[in-house]
C-alpha positions as CSV (number, residue, x, y, z in Angstrom):
1,M,-2.0,47.8,-82.6
2,T,0.6,50.2,-81.2
3,E,4.1,48.8,-81.2
4,T,6.2,48.2,-78.1
5,I,9.1,50.6,-78.0
6,I,10.7,49.6,-74.7
7,K,10.8,45.9,-73.6
8,F,12.6,44.5,-70.5
9,D,12.7,40.8,-70.5
10,K,13.8,39.1,-67.3
11,V,16.2,41.9,-66.5
12,V,18.4,41.6,-63.4
13,K,20.5,44.4,-61.9
14,K,22.6,44.0,-58.8
15,F,24.7,46.4,-56.9
16,G,27.1,44.1,-55.0
17,D,24.8,41.6,-53.2
18,V,21.8,43.8,-53.4
19,T,19.3,42.9,-56.2
20,V,17.8,46.2,-57.4
21,L,15.8,44.8,-60.4
22,D,14.6,41.2,-59.9
23,Q,13.7,39.4,-63.2
24,L,11.9,42.5,-64.4
25,D,9.5,42.2,-67.3
26,F,8.3,45.7,-68.4
27,N,7.0,47.1,-71.6
28,V,6.2,50.6,-72.9
29,K,4.3,51.2,-76.1
30,K,5.2,53.9,-78.6
31,G,3.7,57.3,-77.6
32,E,2.7,56.0,-74.1
33,K,3.2,58.2,-71.0
34,V,4.2,55.9,-68.1
35,T,5.0,57.0,-64.6
36,I,6.9,54.8,-62.2
37,I,6.2,55.3,-58.4
38,G,7.5,53.5,-55.4
39,P,9.6,53.8,-52.3
40,S,13.3,54.7,-52.3
41,G,15.4,51.8,-53.4
42,S,12.7,50.1,-55.3
43,G,14.6,50.3,-58.6
44,K,12.7,53.2,-60.2
45,S,15.6,55.4,-61.2
46,T,17.7,52.3,-62.1
47,V,15.3,51.5,-64.9
48,L,16.0,55.0,-66.5
49,R,19.8,54.8,-65.9
50,I,19.9,51.4,-67.6
51,L,17.9,52.7,-70.6
52,M,20.5,55.6,-70.8
53,T,23.3,53.0,-70.7
54,L,24.6,54.6,-67.5
55,E,24.2,51.3,-65.6
56,K,24.9,47.8,-67.1
57,I,22.5,44.9,-66.5
58,N,23.6,41.6,-65.0
59,S,21.2,39.4,-67.1
60,G,18.2,39.5,-69.3
61,V,17.6,41.4,-72.5
62,I,16.3,44.9,-73.2
63,H,14.9,46.0,-76.6
64,V,14.5,49.7,-77.5
65,A,12.7,50.5,-80.8
66,G,13.0,46.8,-81.9
67,K,16.8,46.5,-81.3
68,P,18.6,45.0,-78.4
69,L,20.1,47.8,-76.1
70,W,22.8,46.1,-74.2
71,H,23.5,43.4,-76.8
72,E,23.9,43.2,-80.6
73,Y,23.6,40.3,-83.0
74,K,26.9,38.7,-84.1
75,N,26.5,35.6,-86.3
76,D,22.8,35.4,-85.3
77,Q,23.8,35.3,-81.6
78,L,23.2,37.9,-79.0
79,A,26.6,39.2,-77.8
80,P,27.5,42.1,-75.4
81,A,27.1,45.5,-77.2
82,S,30.0,47.4,-78.6
83,E,30.6,51.0,-77.6
84,S,29.5,52.1,-81.1
85,H,26.2,50.1,-80.8
86,L,25.5,51.8,-77.4
87,R,26.3,55.2,-78.9
88,T,23.7,54.6,-81.7
89,M,21.1,53.3,-79.2
90,R,21.5,56.4,-77.0
91,K,20.2,58.6,-79.7
92,E,16.8,57.1,-79.3
93,M,16.5,58.6,-75.8
94,G,16.8,61.9,-74.0
95,M,17.0,62.2,-70.2
96,V,16.3,64.9,-67.7
97,F,18.0,64.2,-64.4
98,Q,17.2,65.6,-60.9
99,Q,20.3,67.8,-61.2
100,F,20.4,70.1,-64.2
101,N,24.0,69.4,-65.2
102,L,24.2,72.5,-67.4
103,F,27.7,73.7,-68.5
104,P,28.2,76.8,-66.3
105,H,30.7,78.5,-68.8
106,M,28.3,78.2,-71.8
107,T,25.3,80.3,-72.6
108,V,21.8,78.7,-72.5
109,R,21.8,78.4,-76.3
110,R,25.2,76.8,-76.4
111,N,24.2,74.3,-73.7
112,I,21.5,73.2,-76.1
113,T,23.5,73.2,-79.4
114,E,26.6,71.5,-78.2
115,A,25.4,67.9,-78.6
116,P,23.4,68.4,-81.9
117,V,26.6,69.9,-83.4
118,H,29.1,67.4,-82.0
119,V,27.0,64.2,-81.9
120,L,24.5,64.7,-84.7
121,G,26.7,66.7,-87.0
122,L,24.3,69.6,-87.3
123,S,25.6,72.9,-88.7
124,K,25.8,75.7,-86.1
125,S,23.1,77.7,-87.8
126,K,20.7,74.7,-87.8
127,A,21.5,73.8,-84.2
128,N,20.9,77.5,-83.2
129,K,17.5,77.4,-85.0
130,R,16.6,74.2,-83.2
131,A,17.7,75.6,-79.9
132,D,15.5,78.7,-80.3
133,E,12.6,76.5,-81.3
134,Y,12.9,74.5,-78.0
135,L,13.6,77.4,-75.9
136,E,10.3,78.9,-77.2
137,L,8.6,75.6,-76.3
138,V,9.8,75.7,-72.7
139,G,9.0,79.4,-72.3
140,L,12.6,80.7,-72.2
141,A,13.0,82.3,-75.7
142,D,14.4,85.5,-74.2
143,H,17.0,83.8,-72.0
144,A,19.1,82.3,-74.8
145,D,22.2,84.5,-74.2
146,K,22.2,84.1,-70.4
147,F,24.4,81.8,-68.4
148,P,23.0,79.1,-66.1
149,R,24.0,81.1,-62.9
150,Q,21.6,83.9,-64.1
151,L,18.6,81.5,-64.0
152,S,16.4,80.1,-61.3
153,G,16.5,76.4,-60.6
154,G,13.2,75.9,-62.4
155,Q,14.5,77.8,-65.4
156,Q,17.7,75.7,-65.5
157,Q,15.6,72.5,-65.4
158,R,13.5,73.8,-68.4
159,V,16.8,74.5,-70.3
160,A,17.8,70.9,-69.5
161,I,14.5,69.7,-71.0
162,A,15.1,71.8,-74.1
163,R,18.6,70.3,-74.3
164,A,17.3,66.8,-74.2
165,L,14.6,67.6,-76.9
166,A,17.2,69.1,-79.2
167,M,18.6,65.7,-79.9
168,R,15.1,64.8,-81.3
169,P,14.8,61.6,-79.2
170,N,11.9,59.2,-79.6
171,I,11.8,58.5,-75.9
172,M,12.0,61.1,-73.1
173,L,13.1,59.9,-69.6
174,F,12.5,62.1,-66.6
175,D,14.1,61.1,-63.3
176,E,12.5,63.1,-60.4
177,P,12.8,66.2,-62.5
178,T,11.4,68.5,-59.7
179,S,13.1,67.0,-56.6
180,A,16.0,69.5,-56.6
181,L,13.7,72.5,-56.9
182,D,12.2,74.8,-54.3
183,P,8.5,74.1,-54.0
184,E,7.3,77.3,-55.7
185,L,9.4,76.4,-58.8
186,V,8.0,72.8,-59.2
187,G,4.9,73.9,-61.1
188,E,6.7,75.7,-63.9
189,V,8.6,72.5,-64.8
190,L,5.6,70.2,-64.5
191,N,3.7,72.6,-66.8
192,V,6.4,72.3,-69.5
193,I,6.4,68.4,-69.2
194,Q,2.6,68.5,-69.4
195,T,2.6,70.6,-72.5
196,L,5.1,68.3,-74.1
197,A,2.9,65.3,-73.2
198,G,-0.1,66.9,-74.8
199,K,1.5,68.3,-78.0
200,H,4.1,65.7,-79.0
201,D,3.8,62.1,-79.8
202,L,6.9,61.3,-77.6
203,T,7.1,58.2,-75.5
204,M,7.6,59.4,-71.9
205,L,8.9,57.5,-68.9
206,L,8.8,59.4,-65.6
207,V,9.9,58.7,-62.1
208,T,8.3,61.2,-59.8
209,H,7.0,61.7,-56.2
210,E,4.4,64.3,-57.6
211,M,1.4,62.0,-57.4
212,Q,-1.2,64.5,-58.6
213,F,1.0,65.2,-61.6
214,A,1.4,61.5,-62.3
215,K,-2.4,61.2,-62.1
216,E,-2.9,63.9,-64.7
217,I,-0.1,63.1,-67.2
218,S,0.0,59.3,-67.3
219,D,-1.6,56.7,-69.5
220,R,-0.3,54.1,-67.1
221,V,1.2,54.1,-63.6
222,C,3.5,51.3,-62.4
223,F,4.2,50.8,-58.6
224,F,7.6,49.4,-58.0
225,D,8.8,47.7,-54.9
226,S,11.9,45.6,-54.3
227,G,12.8,45.6,-58.0
228,K,9.5,44.3,-59.3
229,I,6.2,45.8,-60.6
230,V,3.8,45.1,-57.7
231,E,0.8,46.8,-59.5
232,E,0.1,48.7,-62.7
233,G,-2.9,50.2,-64.3
234,S,-4.5,53.5,-65.2
235,P,-3.9,56.4,-62.9
236,E,-7.5,56.2,-61.8
237,Q,-7.2,52.6,-60.8
238,V,-3.9,52.7,-59.1
239,F,-4.5,55.9,-57.1
240,T,-8.1,55.5,-56.2
241,N,-8.7,51.8,-56.2
242,P,-5.4,49.9,-55.7
243,Q,-5.7,46.2,-55.6
244,K,-2.6,45.2,-53.7
245,E,-2.0,45.8,-50.0
246,R,1.6,47.0,-50.7
247,T,0.3,49.7,-53.0
248,K,-2.4,50.8,-50.5
249,E,0.2,51.0,-47.7
250,F,2.7,53.0,-49.9
251,L,0.0,55.5,-51.0
252,Q,-1.3,55.9,-47.4
253,N,2.2,56.4,-46.0
254,F,2.8,59.0,-48.8
255,L,-0.4,60.9,-48.0
256,D,0.4,60.8,-44.3
257,A,3.8,62.3,-44.9
258,K,2.4,65.1,-46.9
């Protein structure tokens, strides 16, 4: 039986008086590719930001790779996590954001080697070798010495993917990775993610509005609304035969807006 690598147990997240995640129970198995869809404000991106420890939870417990994320055990009791525990847990995950967030004054290669050298303690030569390996994977081997400003948006996002992979995470999180791109550049980024999904045994959690892509890449699709999972299942089931009225309404509105 495949082990669970991400487990949300009754997780609540509030911003002020607004409940963004409402007693969320949510599991992802090792190696599974899961896509989260849903309207704006449904809590989709918050799930990823909580996993990357960018947002704290109000209550509940999250386990990643068998260890509590926002807590640690002290005298057999769960206590709030220390900064060093959070740093250790972050190494399990790599995240690709909507914005590329590349360092403009660094070359493409240096953008990728910076964290492996300073966080993982890799030598510069090993980090460079790793960067070149991932640049090859994302189809940018000949752009290593360029600066971000010399690349298109799609190329910058592919560098961001290579940068996340260079930390060798077990889990890759993608938060609307194509939403900041011009339409003609979307395909090149989706192709890279699809190649990753096909070739590597990474666990992948994606938030996207690209429904066709979600259909092709996912083992499971979760439809979020008001901080809860309204419906989940195979892409085939959720997209072609949704059971809940709210899912049908969302997909219909989405298609009408296209």
